[in-house]
OpenMM code with the backbone's topology and positions (N, CA, C; nanometers):
from openmm import Vec3, app, unit

residues = "UNK UNK UNK UNK UNK UNK UNK UNK UNK UNK UNK UNK UNK UNK UNK UNK UNK UNK UNK UNK UNK UNK UNK UNK UNK UNK UNK UNK UNK UNK UNK UNK UNK UNK UNK UNK UNK UNK UNK UNK UNK UNK UNK UNK UNK UNK UNK UNK UNK UNK UNK UNK UNK UNK UNK UNK UNK UNK UNK UNK UNK UNK UNK UNK UNK UNK UNK UNK UNK UNK UNK UNK UNK UNK UNK UNK UNK UNK UNK UNK UNK UNK UNK UNK UNK UNK UNK UNK UNK UNK UNK UNK UNK UNK UNK UNK UNK UNK UNK UNK UNK UNK UNK UNK UNK UNK UNK UNK UNK UNK UNK UNK UNK UNK UNK UNK UNK UNK UNK UNK UNK UNK UNK UNK UNK UNK UNK UNK UNK UNK".split()
positions = [
    Vec3(1.3353, 0.7416, 3.0228),
    Vec3(1.2050, 0.7582, 3.0814),
    Vec3(1.1908, 0.6593, 3.1964),
    Vec3(1.1126, 0.6982, 3.2980),
    Vec3(1.0807, 0.6066, 3.4069),
    Vec3(0.9371, 0.6301, 3.4502),
    Vec3(0.8762, 0.5270, 3.5059),
    Vec3(0.7405, 0.5361, 3.5570),
    Vec3(0.7451, 0.6146, 3.6866),
    Vec3(0.6698, 0.7241, 3.6940),
    Vec3(0.6807, 0.8124, 3.8089),
    Vec3(0.5663, 0.8092, 3.9066),
    Vec3(0.4426, 0.8097, 3.8584),
    Vec3(0.3268, 0.8220, 3.9460),
    Vec3(0.2120, 0.7354, 3.8967),
    Vec3(0.1283, 0.6963, 3.9896),
    Vec3(-0.0068, 0.6514, 3.9612),
    Vec3(-0.0957, 0.7454, 4.0400),
    Vec3(-0.1901, 0.8088, 3.9729),
    Vec3(-0.2844, 0.8992, 4.0394),
    Vec3(-0.4243, 0.8427, 4.0221),
    Vec3(-0.4945, 0.8247, 4.1325),
    Vec3(-0.6322, 0.7782, 4.1319),
    Vec3(-0.7188, 0.8958, 4.1747),
    Vec3(-0.8186, 0.9281, 4.0926),
    Vec3(-0.9110, 1.0362, 4.1269),
    Vec3(-1.0200, 0.9809, 4.2178),
    Vec3(-1.0463, 1.0534, 4.3279),
    Vec3(-1.1361, 1.0059, 4.4328),
    Vec3(-1.2261, 1.1186, 4.4822),
    Vec3(-1.3291, 1.0823, 4.5554),
    Vec3(-1.4211, 1.1821, 4.6113),
    Vec3(-1.3562, 1.2613, 4.7239),
    Vec3(-1.2821, 1.1958, 4.8114),
    Vec3(-1.2175, 1.2639, 4.9243),
    Vec3(-1.0734, 1.2145, 4.9377),
    Vec3(-0.9800, 1.3007, 4.9092),
    Vec3(-0.8387, 1.2638, 4.9172),
    Vec3(-0.8003, 1.2300, 5.0612),
    Vec3(-0.8408, 1.3115, 5.1572),
    Vec3(-0.8038, 1.2881, 5.2972),
    Vec3(-0.8604, 1.1552, 5.3478),
    Vec3(-0.9869, 1.1258, 5.3168),
    Vec3(-1.0459, 0.9989, 5.3598),
    Vec3(-0.9763, 0.8806, 5.2937),
    Vec3(-0.9377, 0.8964, 5.1674),
    Vec3(-0.8698, 0.7882, 5.0969),
    Vec3(-0.7318, 0.7634, 5.1565),
    Vec3(-0.6581, 0.8692, 5.1864),
    Vec3(-0.5271, 0.8532, 5.2501),
    Vec3(-0.5413, 0.7822, 5.3847),
    Vec3(-0.6426, 0.8193, 5.4614),
    Vec3(-0.6655, 0.7565, 5.5920),
    Vec3(-0.6990, 0.6084, 5.5754),
    Vec3(-0.7816, 0.5740, 5.4758),
    Vec3(-0.8152, 0.4340, 5.4516),
    Vec3(-0.6915, 0.3535, 5.4145),
    Vec3(-0.6073, 0.4049, 5.3250),
    Vec3(-0.4886, 0.3304, 5.2821),
    Vec3(-0.3888, 0.3133, 5.3970),
    Vec3(-0.3886, 0.4057, 5.4919),
    Vec3(-0.3038, 0.3882, 5.6107),
    Vec3(-0.3608, 0.2759, 5.6972),
    Vec3(-0.4915, 0.2816, 5.7241),
    Vec3(-0.5541, 0.1810, 5.8098),
    Vec3(-0.5525, 0.0422, 5.7455),
    Vec3(-0.5823, 0.0362, 5.6158),
    Vec3(-0.5946, -0.0931, 5.5484),
    Vec3(-0.4611, -0.1558, 5.5112),
    Vec3(-0.3644, -0.0726, 5.4706),
    Vec3(-0.2398, -0.1258, 5.4148),
    Vec3(-0.1137, -0.0758, 5.4848),
    Vec3(-0.1276, 0.0192, 5.5771),
    Vec3(-0.0128, 0.0678, 5.6528),
    Vec3(0.0696, 0.1758, 5.5847),
    Vec3(0.0212, 0.2312, 5.4718),
    Vec3(0.0969, 0.3357, 5.4019),
    Vec3(0.0802, 0.4705, 5.4717),
    Vec3(0.1911, 0.5347, 5.5010),
    Vec3(0.1887, 0.6679, 5.5623),
    Vec3(0.1670, 0.7743, 5.4547),
    Vec3(0.1086, 0.8851, 5.4945),
    Vec3(0.0916, 0.9972, 5.4027),
    Vec3(0.2261, 1.0647, 5.3816),
    Vec3(0.2635, 1.0806, 5.2582),
    Vec3(0.3871, 1.1492, 5.2204),
    Vec3(0.3630, 1.2982, 5.2058),
    Vec3(0.2444, 1.3320, 5.1501),
    Vec3(0.2126, 1.4722, 5.1227),
    Vec3(0.0625, 1.4866, 5.1070),
    Vec3(0.0058, 1.5908, 5.1664),
    Vec3(-0.1330, 1.6293, 5.1425),
    Vec3(-0.1341, 1.7795, 5.1226),
    Vec3(-0.1739, 1.8241, 5.0044),
    Vec3(-0.1787, 1.9668, 4.9742),
    Vec3(-0.2790, 2.0350, 5.0660),
    Vec3(-0.2504, 2.1592, 5.1022),
    Vec3(-0.3378, 2.2362, 5.1915),
    Vec3(-0.4814, 2.2424, 5.1411),
    Vec3(-0.5004, 2.2379, 5.0101),
    Vec3(-0.6348, 2.2435, 4.9525),
    Vec3(-0.7129, 2.1142, 4.9752),
    Vec3(-0.6424, 2.0056, 5.0084),
    Vec3(-0.7068, 1.8754, 5.0236),
    Vec3(-0.7403, 1.8092, 4.8912),
    Vec3(-0.6965, 1.8666, 4.7805),
    Vec3(-0.7307, 1.8168, 4.6477),
    Vec3(-0.6297, 1.7163, 4.5923),
    Vec3(-0.5145, 1.7024, 4.6593),
    Vec3(-0.4093, 1.6127, 4.6098),
    Vec3(-0.3281, 1.5621, 4.7275),
    Vec3(-0.2948, 1.4322, 4.7241),
    Vec3(-0.2112, 1.3740, 4.8282),
    Vec3(-0.1349, 1.2541, 4.7760),
    Vec3(-0.0267, 1.2202, 4.8457),
    Vec3(0.0580, 1.1072, 4.8077),
    Vec3(0.0858, 1.0193, 4.9287),
    Vec3(0.1114, 0.8918, 4.9015),
    Vec3(0.1472, 0.7961, 5.0051),
    Vec3(0.2944, 0.7583, 4.9934),
    Vec3(0.3531, 0.7180, 5.1047),
    Vec3(0.4873, 0.6586, 5.1064),
    Vec3(0.4707, 0.5129, 5.0659),
    Vec3(0.5042, 0.4808, 4.9404),
    Vec3(0.4833, 0.3455, 4.8898),
    Vec3(0.6100, 0.2820, 4.8331),
    Vec3(0.7206, 0.3505, 4.8421),
    Vec3(0.8426, 0.2986, 4.7819),
    Vec3(0.8879, 0.3894, 4.6694),
    Vec3(0.9493, 0.3316, 4.5689),
    Vec3(1.0096, 0.4103, 4.4614),
    Vec3(0.9070, 0.4816, 4.3736),
    Vec3(0.7947, 0.4168, 4.3437),
    Vec3(0.6925, 0.4774, 4.2597),
    Vec3(0.5829, 0.5356, 4.3476),
    Vec3(0.5404, 0.6574, 4.3176),
    Vec3(0.4438, 0.7291, 4.4000),
    Vec3(0.3014, 0.6849, 4.3681),
    Vec3(0.2235, 0.6558, 4.4722),
    Vec3(0.0801, 0.6357, 4.4599),
    Vec3(0.0155, 0.7610, 4.5148),
    Vec3(-0.0594, 0.8298, 4.4285),
    Vec3(-0.1193, 0.9574, 4.4654),
    Vec3(-0.2697, 0.9538, 4.4417),
    Vec3(-0.3380, 1.0473, 4.5050),
    Vec3(-0.4817, 1.0612, 4.4900),
    Vec3(-0.5127, 1.2080, 4.4653),
    Vec3(-0.6087, 1.2334, 4.3786),
    Vec3(-0.6529, 1.3687, 4.3502),
    Vec3(-0.8051, 1.3687, 4.3486),
    Vec3(-0.8627, 1.4835, 4.3758),
    Vec3(-1.0082, 1.4948, 4.3821),
    Vec3(-1.0706, 1.4803, 4.2440),
    Vec3(-1.1965, 1.4409, 4.2422),
    Vec3(-1.2680, 1.4322, 4.1151),
    Vec3(-1.2759, 1.5693, 4.0473),
    Vec3(-1.2887, 1.6753, 4.1258),
    Vec3(-1.2930, 1.8083, 4.0629),
    Vec3(-1.1606, 1.8388, 3.9924),
    Vec3(-1.0491, 1.7949, 4.0504),
    Vec3(-0.9199, 1.8129, 3.9840),
    Vec3(-0.9122, 1.7262, 3.8591),
    Vec3(-0.9677, 1.6053, 3.8655),
    Vec3(-0.9708, 1.5179, 3.7488),
    Vec3(-1.0482, 1.5801, 3.6340),
    Vec3(-1.1631, 1.6372, 3.6643),
    Vec3(-1.2431, 1.7016, 3.5603),
    Vec3(-1.1707, 1.8215, 3.5009),
    Vec3(-1.0976, 1.8957, 3.5854),
    Vec3(-1.0192, 2.0092, 3.5365),
    Vec3(-0.9032, 1.9593, 3.4488),
    Vec3(-0.8293, 1.8618, 3.4972),
    Vec3(-0.7125, 1.8112, 3.4241),
    Vec3(-0.7508, 1.7451, 3.2924),
    Vec3(-0.8637, 1.6754, 3.2916),
    Vec3(-0.9045, 1.5994, 3.1746),
    Vec3(-1.0054, 1.6741, 3.0877),
    Vec3(-1.0312, 1.7976, 3.1216),
    Vec3(-1.1225, 1.8854, 3.0458),
    Vec3(-1.2619, 1.8263, 3.0296),
    Vec3(-1.3124, 1.7648, 3.1352),
    Vec3(-1.4485, 1.7131, 3.1287),
    Vec3(-1.4673, 1.5859, 3.2069),
    Vec3(-1.5824, 1.5220, 3.1876),
    Vec3(-1.6135, 1.4009, 3.2652),
    Vec3(-1.5286, 1.2808, 3.2225),
    Vec3(-1.5224, 1.1821, 3.3098),
    Vec3(-1.4476, 1.0581, 3.2872),
    Vec3(-1.5126, 0.9495, 3.3704),
    Vec3(-1.4752, 0.8247, 3.3511),
    Vec3(-1.5291, 0.7125, 3.4296),
    Vec3(-1.4653, 0.7154, 3.5679),
    Vec3(-1.5435, 0.7476, 3.6679),
    Vec3(-1.4932, 0.7586, 3.8048),
    Vec3(-1.4936, 0.6222, 3.8739),
    Vec3(-1.3994, 0.6049, 3.9663),
    Vec3(-1.4026, 0.4863, 4.0504),
    Vec3(-1.5273, 0.4951, 4.1374),
    Vec3(-1.5967, 0.3850, 4.1522),
    Vec3(-1.7203, 0.3829, 4.2300),
    Vec3(-1.7421, 0.2398, 4.2763),
    Vec3(-1.7482, 0.2211, 4.4055),
    Vec3(-1.7645, 0.0873, 4.4626),
    Vec3(-1.8961, 0.0223, 4.4203),
    Vec3(-1.9939, 0.1030, 4.3793),
    Vec3(-2.1241, 0.0503, 4.3379),
    Vec3(-2.1236, 0.0008, 4.1928),
    Vec3(-2.0202, 0.0362, 4.1159),
    Vec3(-2.0092, -0.0040, 3.9764),
    Vec3(-1.9025, -0.1119, 3.9625),
    Vec3(-1.8945, -0.1732, 3.8465),
    Vec3(-1.7881, -0.2704, 3.8200),
    Vec3(-1.6525, -0.2024, 3.8356),
    Vec3(-1.5504, -0.2766, 3.8797),
    Vec3(-1.4182, -0.2155, 3.8918),
    Vec3(-1.3621, -0.1781, 3.7550),
    Vec3(-1.2792, -0.0757, 3.7541),
    Vec3(-1.2081, -0.0383, 3.6323),
    Vec3(-1.1099, -0.1499, 3.5977),
    Vec3(-1.0664, -0.1570, 3.4745),
    Vec3(-0.9738, -0.2613, 3.4302),
    Vec3(-0.8296, -0.2295, 3.4620),
    Vec3(-0.8048, -0.1764, 3.5799),
    Vec3(-0.6701, -0.1426, 3.6270),
    Vec3(-0.6633, -0.1838, 3.7731),
    Vec3(-0.5527, -0.2451, 3.8135),
    Vec3(-0.5406, -0.2804, 3.9548),
    Vec3(-0.4150, -0.2209, 4.0157),
    Vec3(-0.4245, -0.1901, 4.1431),
    Vec3(-0.3091, -0.1501, 4.2231),
    Vec3(-0.2604, -0.2773, 4.2914),
    Vec3(-0.1317, -0.3083, 4.2802),
    Vec3(-0.0784, -0.4328, 4.3340),
    Vec3(0.0183, -0.4004, 4.4473),
    Vec3(-0.0069, -0.4621, 4.5622),
    Vec3(0.0791, -0.4462, 4.6780),
    Vec3(0.1402, -0.5822, 4.7104),
    Vec3(0.2713, -0.5895, 4.7108),
    Vec3(0.3442, -0.7130, 4.7380),
    Vec3(0.3716, -0.7198, 4.8882),
    Vec3(0.3373, -0.8329, 4.9477),
    Vec3(0.3477, -0.8486, 5.0928),
    Vec3(0.3825, -0.9939, 5.1246),
    Vec3(0.4597, -1.0147, 5.2283),
    Vec3(0.4999, -1.1508, 5.2669),
    Vec3(0.3815, -1.2338, 5.3149),
    Vec3(0.2944, -1.1752, 5.3960),
    Vec3(0.1811, -1.2483, 5.4546),
    Vec3(0.0512, -1.1951, 5.3947),
    Vec3(0.0107, -1.2538, 5.2831),
    Vec3(-0.1089, -1.2065, 5.2113),
    Vec3(-0.2336, -1.2217, 5.2982),
    Vec3(-0.2462, -1.3326, 5.3689),
    Vec3(-0.3654, -1.3568, 5.4509),
    Vec3(-0.3808, -1.2491, 5.5588),
    Vec3(-0.2727, -1.2134, 5.6256),
    Vec3(-0.2790, -1.1105, 5.7305),
    Vec3(-0.3114, -0.9739, 5.6701),
    Vec3(-0.2494, -0.9409, 5.5555),
    Vec3(-0.2754, -0.8128, 5.4901),
    Vec3(-0.4197, -0.8051, 5.4417),
    Vec3(-0.4693, -0.9155, 5.3900),
    Vec3(-0.6068, -0.9238, 5.3425),
    Vec3(-0.7039, -0.9007, 5.4586),
    Vec3(-0.6823, -0.9684, 5.5699),
    Vec3(-0.7692, -0.9535, 5.6871),
    Vec3(-0.7671, -0.8103, 5.7386),
    Vec3(-0.6498, -0.7495, 5.7424),
    Vec3(-0.6372, -0.6101, 5.7879),
    Vec3(-0.7162, -0.5170, 5.6966),
    Vec3(-0.7048, -0.5368, 5.5652),
    Vec3(-0.7762, -0.4523, 5.4697),
    Vec3(-0.9274, -0.4691, 5.4830),
    Vec3(-0.9745, -0.5920, 5.4978),
    Vec3(-1.1180, -0.6173, 5.5143),
    Vec3(-1.1679, -0.5513, 5.6420),
    Vec3(-1.0918, -0.5614, 5.7493),
    Vec3(-1.1303, -0.4980, 5.8761),
    Vec3(-1.1358, -0.3459, 5.8646),
    Vec3(-1.0608, -0.2899, 5.7708),
    Vec3(-1.0597, -0.1442, 5.7499),
    Vec3(-1.1710, -0.0995, 5.6549),
    Vec3(-1.2464, -0.1938, 5.5985),
    Vec3(-1.3577, -0.1568, 5.5121),
    Vec3(-1.3429, -0.1933, 5.3665),
    Vec3(-1.2337, -0.2612, 5.3285),
    Vec3(-1.2198, -0.3077, 5.1906),
    Vec3(-1.3230, -0.4181, 5.1650),
    Vec3(-1.3574, -0.4370, 5.0386),
    Vec3(-1.4574, -0.5363, 4.9995),
    Vec3(-1.3860, -0.6515, 4.9284),
    Vec3(-1.4116, -0.7726, 4.9740),
    Vec3(-1.3464, -0.8910, 4.9174),
    Vec3(-1.4010, -0.9248, 4.7794),
    Vec3(-1.3112, -0.9553, 4.6881),
    Vec3(-1.3467, -1.0126, 4.5581),
    Vec3(-1.3017, -1.1578, 4.5498),
    Vec3(-1.1828, -1.1860, 4.6056),
    Vec3(-1.1282, -1.3208, 4.6051),
    Vec3(-1.0307, -1.3335, 4.7217),
    Vec3(-1.0523, -1.4289, 4.8117),
    Vec3(-0.9622, -1.4434, 4.9262),
    Vec3(-0.8245, -1.4923, 4.8817),
    Vec3(-0.7270, -1.4895, 4.9711),
    Vec3(-0.5931, -1.5377, 4.9358),
    Vec3(-0.5975, -1.6796, 4.8797),
    Vec3(-0.5380, -1.6942, 4.7612),
    Vec3(-0.5408, -1.8215, 4.6894),
    Vec3(-0.4024, -1.8526, 4.6346),
    Vec3(-0.3487, -1.9726, 4.6614),
    Vec3(-0.2207, -2.0109, 4.6001),
    Vec3(-0.2380, -2.0248, 4.4482),
    Vec3(-0.1449, -1.9695, 4.3738),
    Vec3(-0.1485, -1.9758, 4.2273),
    Vec3(-0.0472, -2.0793, 4.1785),
    Vec3(-0.0683, -2.1359, 4.0589),
    Vec3(0.0219, -2.2401, 4.0072),
    Vec3(0.1663, -2.1939, 3.9934),
    Vec3(0.1911, -2.0659, 3.9785),
    Vec3(0.3271, -2.0146, 3.9616),
    Vec3(0.3942, -1.9834, 4.0947),
    Vec3(0.3267, -2.0151, 4.2080),
    Vec3(0.3913, -2.0057, 4.3380),
    Vec3(0.3514, -1.8881, 4.4248),
    Vec3(0.2809, -1.7916, 4.3707),
    Vec3(0.2366, -1.6788, 4.4521),
    Vec3(0.1059, -1.7109, 4.5232),
    Vec3(0.0829, -1.6374, 4.6326),
    Vec3(-0.0485, -1.6317, 4.6950),
    Vec3(-0.1054, -1.4964, 4.6567),
    Vec3(-0.2305, -1.4945, 4.6065),
    Vec3(-0.2900, -1.3719, 4.5536),
    Vec3(-0.4320, -1.3554, 4.6075),
    Vec3(-0.4670, -1.2333, 4.6429),
    Vec3(-0.6033, -1.1987, 4.6850),
    Vec3(-0.6450, -1.0714, 4.6119),
    Vec3(-0.7755, -1.0575, 4.5891),
    Vec3(-0.8290, -0.9374, 4.5247),
    Vec3(-0.9375, -0.8776, 4.6120),
    Vec3(-0.9378, -0.7439, 4.6179),
    Vec3(-1.0397, -0.6718, 4.6917),
    Vec3(-1.0593, -0.5343, 4.6302),
    Vec3(-1.1578, -0.4641, 4.6795),
    Vec3(-1.1821, -0.3271, 4.6345),
    Vec3(-1.1673, -0.2354, 4.7538),
    Vec3(-1.1025, -0.1234, 4.7317),
    Vec3(-1.0862, -0.0232, 4.8361),
    Vec3(-1.2158, 0.0548, 4.8523),
    Vec3(-1.2237, 0.1366, 4.9555),
    Vec3(-1.3464, 0.2109, 4.9832),
    Vec3(-1.3877, 0.3009, 4.8678),
    Vec3(-1.2902, 0.3554, 4.7948),
    Vec3(-1.3261, 0.4441, 4.6836),
    Vec3(-1.3539, 0.3668, 4.5554),
    Vec3(-1.3312, 0.2343, 4.5573),
    Vec3(-1.3673, 0.1511, 4.4442),
    Vec3(-1.2524, 0.0963, 4.3626),
    Vec3(-1.1294, 0.1319, 4.3958),
    Vec3(-1.0148, 0.0800, 4.3199),
    Vec3(-1.0006, -0.0702, 4.3389),
    Vec3(-0.9555, -0.1380, 4.2350),
    Vec3(-0.9264, -0.2804, 4.2389),
    Vec3(-0.7858, -0.2985, 4.2955),
    Vec3(-0.7742, -0.3787, 4.4009),
    Vec3(-0.6470, -0.4003, 4.4698),
    Vec3(-0.6107, -0.5483, 4.4625),
    Vec3(-0.4857, -0.5764, 4.4254),
    Vec3(-0.4316, -0.7121, 4.4358),
    Vec3(-0.3303, -0.7124, 4.5467),
    Vec3(-0.3407, -0.8091, 4.6353),
    Vec3(-0.2390, -0.8359, 4.7364),
    Vec3(-0.1709, -0.9647, 4.6929),
    Vec3(-0.0390, -0.9647, 4.6861),
    Vec3(0.0302, -1.0864, 4.6430),
    Vec3(0.1619, -1.1032, 4.7166),
    Vec3(0.2012, -1.2276, 4.7280),
    Vec3(0.3328, -1.2583, 4.7831),
    Vec3(0.4369, -1.2329, 4.6744),
    Vec3(0.5619, -1.2128, 4.7160),
    Vec3(0.6671, -1.1946, 4.6145),
    Vec3(0.6781, -1.3179, 4.5247),
    Vec3(0.7160, -1.2982, 4.4026),
    Vec3(0.7383, -1.4107, 4.3102),
    Vec3(0.8529, -1.4943, 4.3666),
    Vec3(0.8343, -1.6265, 4.3681),
    Vec3(0.9394, -1.7161, 4.4122),
    Vec3(0.9491, -1.7311, 4.5627),
    Vec3(0.8486, -1.6822, 4.6377),
    Vec3(0.8576, -1.6964, 4.7841),
    Vec3(0.7792, -1.8157, 4.8330),
] * unit.nanometer
topology = app.Topology()
chain = topology.addChain("A")
for resn in residues:
    res = topology.addResidue(resn, chain)
    for name in ("N", "CA", "C"):
        topology.addAtom(name, app.Element.getBySymbol(name[0]), res)
């Protein structure tokens, strides 16, 4: 078995893909003609987005949706980057909301937390041991 996908259900897949390109530099790998599902070029594991209507269909009913106005879900998307401060500033300029600015951690990483436009919790961190 291997970890294959992370899918985040969102209000607008196209807008979310555009935000992740502007904020983090990820290119769109795939956007279905229906606009209900899309994927980003993120490396070996796929980060995908699907519409809330698809989420309700797949999950046979309502679920806790990501919402920037509510507390973040207890799941974070982590992006490893050499220059956390620059990545953090770029994301904030693209509309991300700061939770914690870049901070050196006792184990040697620099880590920042923010929320994306659709409400996902994002960690930006330097590689371990850098």
